N, C-alpha and C positions, 0 to 999 in steps of 0.2 A: 908302818906300811909303805913301801916306795911305789911311787905311780909313774909308770913310763908313758911318755908322750911321744907320738911319731909325728913328725913335721914333715910336710911335702910342699913342693913348690913346681911350678911350670914355667917356662919361660919360651918365648918364641922369638925368631930372628926379625930383623926390619924387613919390612916388606910383606910380612905374613899377614893374612886377612884379618886375625884378630888384632894386630897392631894398628890397621887401617881402621877398623871398626871403632878401636879406642880413640882414634883421632877424632873420628866423625862425631862420637858421642860427646867427647870433651869439646869440640867446638859447638855443638847445639847447646850444651850446658852452659858454656861461656855466655853465647849469645842471649839466652834466657836470663840469666844472672845479670846482664849488662841493662837489659831493660825494666827488670823486676828482681832487685837484690833478695826478696823473700820467695820468689817463684820455687816450685818443686817440680822436678822433671823425672820421669822413669823412660830412660831410653837404653 
């Protein structure tokens, strides 16, 4: 029996709010990990 898989993806252009939010959340995570390498963050 063959199984079909549908793969989808989404991309946004530079300057799009999603890209800015990704940069902010990455910066928050980097700052937390710099102070505590075992920190856990949900943002």
